[in-house]
Backbone as ProteinMPNN parsed JSONL, in Angstrom:
{"seq_chain_A": "MDASTLRLLWSVVLENSSESIASLPDSLFVRHFLEQIQTRVYLSSAEQMAMKSYLQTKRPLILEMMQG", "coords_chain_A": {"N_chain_A": [[173.845, 117.836, 147.26], [173.774, 115.743, 144.524], [175.402, 115.029, 141.33], [173.658, 113.754, 139.517], [171.145, 114.57, 140.369], [171.303, 117.299, 139.899], [171.544, 117.258, 137.098], [169.024, 116.241, 136.484], [167.414, 118.348, 137.429], [168.113, 120.416, 135.584], [167.233, 119.254, 133.266], [164.478, 119.202, 133.731], [164.051, 121.956, 133.853], [164.501, 122.683, 131.174], [162.33, 121.493, 129.996], [160.182, 123.058, 130.61], [157.943, 125.847, 130.1], [158.778, 129.215, 129.677], [157.018, 131.404, 129.835], [154.868, 130.838, 131.586], [156.209, 130.309, 133.935], [157.988, 132.405, 134.55], [156.579, 134.535, 135.65], [155.908, 133.748, 138.17], [155.959, 134.143, 141.751], [158.874, 133.997, 143.915], [158.62, 131.88, 145.872], [156.658, 130.168, 144.768], [157.833, 129.569, 142.338], [160.096, 128.086, 143.125], [158.766, 125.966, 144.437], [157.332, 124.853, 142.298], [159.358, 123.68, 140.633], [160.579, 121.99, 142.482], [158.502, 120.207, 143.117], [158.149, 118.991, 140.613], [160.586, 117.665, 140.318], [160.5, 115.947, 142.5], [158.538, 114.185, 141.723], [159.893, 112.467, 140.215], [162.222, 111.571, 141.497], [163.198, 110.581, 144.829], [163.701, 112.948, 147.362], [165.561, 113.653, 150.193], [164.928, 115.444, 153.284], [167.084, 117.143, 153.729], [168.192, 117.247, 151.169], [166.072, 118.447, 149.853], [166.104, 121.003, 151.021], [168.606, 121.885, 150.131], [168.116, 121.899, 147.384], [166.08, 123.831, 147.227], [167.5, 126.116, 148.032], [169.422, 126.227, 145.977], [167.757, 126.605, 143.729], [166.675, 129.117, 144.354], [168.94, 130.772, 144.258], [169.779, 130.402, 141.655], [167.728, 131.276, 140.057], [167.648, 133.598, 138.206], [169.423, 132.67, 136.174], [168.144, 130.294, 135.423], [165.737, 131.287, 134.352], [166.789, 132.735, 132.22], [167.92, 130.653, 130.7], [165.603, 129.281, 130.003], [164.4, 131.078, 128.307], [166.155, 131.333, 126.24]], "CA_chain_A": [[173.136, 117.503, 146.045], [174.706, 115.058, 143.628], [175.391, 115.416, 139.915], [172.472, 113.243, 138.818], [170.02, 115.425, 140.745], [171.476, 118.55, 139.151], [171.189, 116.985, 135.696], [167.571, 116.125, 136.449], [166.868, 119.696, 137.553], [168.273, 121.159, 134.334], [166.344, 118.611, 132.304], [163.139, 119.708, 134.043], [164.042, 123.366, 133.443], [164.386, 122.764, 129.721], [161.006, 120.991, 129.614], [159.148, 124.004, 131.022], [157.715, 127.073, 129.335], [159.163, 130.387, 130.457], [155.919, 132.352, 130.027], [154.09, 130.513, 132.775], [157.081, 130.214, 135.103], [158.68, 133.67, 134.814], [155.755, 135.448, 136.441], [155.659, 133.202, 139.507], [156.789, 134.639, 142.849], [159.975, 133.091, 144.258], [158.21, 130.662, 146.586], [155.958, 129.273, 143.84], [158.843, 129.159, 141.366], [160.86, 127.014, 143.765], [157.871, 124.834, 144.674], [157.023, 124.246, 141.001], [160.445, 122.798, 140.215], [160.777, 120.966, 143.505], [157.457, 119.192, 142.93], [158.43, 118.239, 139.392], [161.727, 116.783, 140.579], [160.095, 114.917, 143.449], [157.732, 113.159, 141.061], [160.824, 111.577, 139.51], [163.169, 110.988, 142.455], [162.988, 110.916, 146.233], [164.672, 113.861, 147.951], [165.495, 113.745, 151.65], [164.665, 116.827, 153.698], [168.317, 117.908, 153.506], [168.289, 117.468, 149.723], [165.045, 119.43, 149.509], [166.601, 122.32, 151.428], [169.686, 122.238, 149.21], [167.5, 122.205, 146.097], [165.407, 125.122, 147.374], [168.539, 127.144, 148.035], [169.988, 126.266, 144.628], [166.758, 127.211, 142.845], [166.567, 130.542, 144.667], [170.124, 131.498, 143.791], [169.933, 130.234, 140.201], [166.516, 131.687, 139.342], [167.922, 134.401, 137.002], [170.021, 131.81, 135.154], [167.099, 129.375, 134.957], [164.838, 132.04, 133.474], [167.542, 133.035, 130.995], [168.021, 129.403, 129.936], [164.283, 128.95, 129.49], [164.073, 132.024, 127.242], [167.108, 131.226, 125.139]], "C_chain_A": [[174.138, 116.882, 145.073], [174.492, 115.467, 142.173], [174.14, 114.93, 139.189], [171.233, 114.08, 139.146], [170.101, 116.766, 140.022], [171.133, 118.37, 137.679], [169.678, 116.886, 135.534], [166.928, 117.506, 136.53], [166.949, 120.441, 136.227], [167.456, 120.532, 133.208], [164.914, 119.112, 132.491], [163.016, 121.167, 133.614], [163.797, 123.477, 131.948], [163.033, 122.276, 129.208], [159.892, 122.007, 129.864], [159.114, 125.25, 130.158], [158.007, 128.292, 130.201], [158.004, 131.338, 130.728], [155.163, 132.089, 131.325], [154.928, 130.542, 134.05], [157.648, 131.574, 135.503], [157.889, 134.597, 135.725], [155.481, 134.947, 137.862], [156.515, 133.901, 140.558], [157.828, 133.578, 143.228], [159.512, 131.788, 144.893], [157.497, 129.673, 145.662], [156.886, 128.751, 142.754], [159.62, 127.955, 141.904], [159.98, 125.782, 143.949], [157.545, 124.097, 143.373], [158.108, 123.242, 140.596], [160.693, 121.681, 141.222], [159.743, 119.851, 143.354], [157.72, 118.351, 141.687], [159.583, 117.259, 139.588], [161.307, 115.633, 141.489], [159.134, 113.897, 142.848], [158.625, 112.131, 140.375], [161.822, 110.885, 140.431], [162.775, 111.395, 143.871], [164.089, 111.869, 146.674], [164.478, 113.858, 149.46], [165.225, 115.2, 152.026], [165.902, 117.7, 153.506], [168.501, 118.22, 152.02], [167.254, 118.486, 149.251], [165.511, 120.843, 149.855], [167.717, 122.79, 150.5], [169.124, 122.628, 147.85], [166.791, 123.552, 146.147], [166.414, 126.264, 147.311], [169.139, 127.326, 146.642], [169.028, 126.962, 143.666], [166.625, 128.711, 143.09], [167.759, 131.322, 144.122], [170.283, 131.445, 142.279], [168.716, 130.689, 139.402], [166.818, 132.551, 138.112], [168.513, 133.565, 135.859], [168.979, 130.854, 134.572], [166.163, 130.088, 133.988], [165.521, 132.386, 132.155], [167.647, 131.799, 130.102], [166.678, 129.043, 129.295], [163.9, 129.853, 128.32], [164.961, 131.844, 126.022], [167.087, 129.909, 124.538]], "O_chain_A": [[175.213, 117.434, 144.834], [173.529, 116.156, 141.837], [173.618, 115.637, 138.327], [170.37, 114.273, 138.289], [169.083, 117.304, 139.586], [170.498, 119.237, 137.079], [169.118, 117.39, 134.56], [165.997, 117.801, 135.781], [165.963, 121.035, 135.789], [167.035, 121.234, 132.289], [164.224, 119.411, 131.516], [161.987, 121.569, 133.07], [162.974, 124.28, 131.508], [162.638, 122.618, 128.093], [158.775, 121.831, 129.378], [160.116, 125.651, 129.567], [157.532, 128.383, 131.333], [158.002, 132.017, 131.754], [154.858, 133.019, 132.072], [154.394, 130.779, 135.133], [157.773, 131.858, 136.694], [158.474, 135.363, 136.491], [154.88, 135.663, 138.663], [157.674, 134.221, 140.294], [157.672, 132.402, 142.897], [159.959, 130.71, 144.499], [157.714, 128.466, 145.767], [156.74, 127.615, 142.301], [159.776, 126.943, 141.221], [160.407, 124.668, 143.647], [157.488, 122.868, 143.348], [157.809, 122.096, 140.258], [160.987, 120.549, 140.837], [160.085, 118.672, 143.456], [157.534, 117.135, 141.708], [159.545, 116.143, 139.072], [161.705, 114.487, 141.279], [158.94, 112.831, 143.431], [158.165, 111.052, 140.0], [162.222, 109.748, 140.178], [162.111, 112.41, 144.084], [165.267, 111.637, 146.4], [163.363, 114.04, 149.948], [165.287, 116.086, 151.173], [165.781, 118.874, 153.158], [168.915, 119.32, 151.656], [167.526, 119.289, 148.358], [165.329, 121.771, 149.067], [167.765, 123.962, 150.127], [169.6, 123.579, 147.229], [166.892, 124.335, 145.203], [166.198, 127.257, 146.617], [169.337, 128.453, 146.188], [169.443, 127.813, 142.878], [166.48, 129.487, 142.146], [167.592, 132.417, 143.583], [170.864, 132.354, 141.687], [168.679, 130.504, 138.185], [166.282, 132.259, 137.043], [168.135, 133.745, 134.702], [168.943, 130.634, 133.362], [165.835, 129.555, 132.928], [164.896, 132.335, 131.096], [167.48, 131.894, 128.886], [166.637, 128.554, 128.167], [163.153, 129.434, 127.435], [164.564, 132.167, 124.903], [167.832, 129.65, 123.593]]}, "name": "protein", "num_of_chains": 1, "seq": "MDASTLRLLWSVVLENSSESIASLPDSLFVRHFLEQIQTRVYLSSAEQMAMKSYLQTKRPLILEMMQG"}
């Protein structure tokens, strides 16, 4: 995953409301952000897998950023 994709992800995170996202189960949480990113850029299957993994491991940080 390159730096521009990571910047895009964090931009999307900041655009979202924590109330609606925080209650989602892990799979829907990941899918929500992945779909939003894919509407803006093409991700190969390898990039999609990397993004899914990143989102799963960074979920606590993402939720904290959305609340703060």
